[in-house]
C-alpha positions, 0 to 999 in steps of 0.5 A: 670457385663461386662467390659466398652468398652474403646475408643481409644485415637484421634491421634494427628492431624498431623501438616500443611505443609508450606504455598506455598510463595506468588505467583506474581503480574500478571504484564506484566513483570512477564509474560515475555510477548514482550516488559516488560523488555524494558525501556518507549520511552523519550518525545522527541524521542516519537514525532519521533515516532508519527510522523512515526507511525500515517500515517501507523496507517491510514492503519489497519483493521478498515475501514476508509477514508478521506473527505475534508472539502467539504466532497469529497473523499481524501483517504481510507485505505486498510480495506475500499478499500476491504470492501466498495470502490472496491465492489462499484466501487467508486473513489477518489476526488469524492463526498461521498454523491453522490457516498457512503452514496446513496448506504447505505441502511439506506440513507434515515435517513442519508441524513434527520440527516444530514441537521440537525447535518451539520451545515455549519457554525458550523458542529459537532467536532465528529459525531457517527451514525449507517450505513448498507450497503447491499454488495454481500460478507457479506450481510448486514454490520453494520457499527458504523461511527466515523467522526471527525475533521481535523484543521490546525494550524489555528484551521480552518477545512481542512478535516474529518477523518471517521472510520467505525467500523463494529458492524455485518454482516450476512456472511462470514469471514470478519476478515479474508479477511482484514487480508489476505488484510492487510499483502498483503500491508503490505508485498508489503510496507516492500519489497519495502522499503528494495528493494529501499535501495538495489537498490541505489547503484545497478548498473545494476537498474540503468542501467535498468533505463536508458535503458528504460527511454531513450527508452521514449526521445522524449515523452513529457507527460509520465505515470509512471505506479506501480511507486513505489518508484519513481526510474522511475518517478525521473529518467523521471523528470531529463531527458532533455526536462522538462517532465511532468510525472503522477505517479500512485500508489496505496501503501501507504508507497511507495507514500510517499517515491515518494514524499519524494524523489522527494522533496530531489531531487529538493531541491538538483538541485534547481528545482520544480519538482512538477511543472511537476509531477502528483501523482495519489494514485490508483490501476494501475489495475483500471485506469477506477477509474482515468479517470477523471484526465488522459485524453484518446489518450493525452500521447506520453509514458508510462513505466511500470518497473517491474510492470507486474508480479504482476498484476491479469490482465495485459493484461487489464492493457495494454488495459487501457494503449493502450487507454491512449496513443496517435497514436505513443505513446510508451510503455516501460517495464521490466516485470520477466518470467517464466525463471527469476533467482532470485538466479542469481541477488541477488548473483550478487547484493550481490558481488556488495555491497560486493565491494561497502563495504555496504553489511554488512550495509544493510544486514537486508534489503537484507534479507528481500528482498529475504525473500518477492522474495520468497513469490511472487515465483510464480507471478514472474514466471507465465509468459512466455516470449511468453505470455509477448509478446501476453499481449503486441501485444493482447492489440494492441501494435507493439513491435519495440524492445525485449531484453532479458539480462537486469538486471541480465538476471532476466527481458525483456524489451519491447518498443511497439508502438500504430499504 
């Protein structure tokens, strides 16, 4: 008999590798996320931050608007302006139902529902409702409307906040369009606030405003168009003669700065400047939208300080201004041009601030304003001096004074008369 086959003895198993150390829990501080290592805001400080944040929060990517207690438009944010107000030609301080609801695709159901839901004596605290709007750019846009009451300290209804949450579009890139619009508005807000801090101690700016407002010495009723943070407005209010001023500005942050600036100045001077000031939140390229509040042919003067270069259609704007002024009314404007040397302007500004011992304190604002100028380079240098002249004369004005050496040679100053 043959020998039995001998099976090889099994090798002992390899020892198991040591277990990996436990992974840290998936928490923000372990991911290196921004703010993860910061201390939370304390309760006292939080109220200051909330007050500063609530108003700008209204100006974000969800289309939103404010109504008074009688459902008339008070204001809206840039997202609503971009998607709804501008395409439909809506106007602030107008009837919401007639101007907006009437143009909805589901207007009939909205009207019928409102009669049952919005009891004049007991309206709902919160209301939600689907809406649909037909637009040229995006086709049919669907929303979920969320409206909420705003009450005063006596628990009385004073306004409504209304948010339109977009639930669908047929075409186009709505969110990219809103991103571009919001970025532009935020850049203008940051630029205006930073630049305004620099201008307080920049003597050349005071000289420019003094020259321009001086040219309106005989004007009783004056438009400050593109009023910004209110430097020109305040000069006009402080000028002899007790001028009545209409300040028109579309940027919410700038309007807030303007109002606060006038309030402080009035308190310091012991005067009620608001008795002579009318603030209209509107784009000066859409002056037709505030014709209900601006009477054609009735104003003695119009001031436009460093605004023209930022307008898409300067000629149209100046034609609208021409229509608002009376015969003999004066237009005074300053604007940049093809030969403007921004570097020279900022070098002079730095020199002045350093001489006053303020530059290091204001360096972040200086750097931010300079970046904003660089981003606006194409607009700042768009117009030649001859094109500025053609805008003014093309609108119907007769130029009576033209200066090219003001504000560190950065602008032309034009004085013109309506025949």
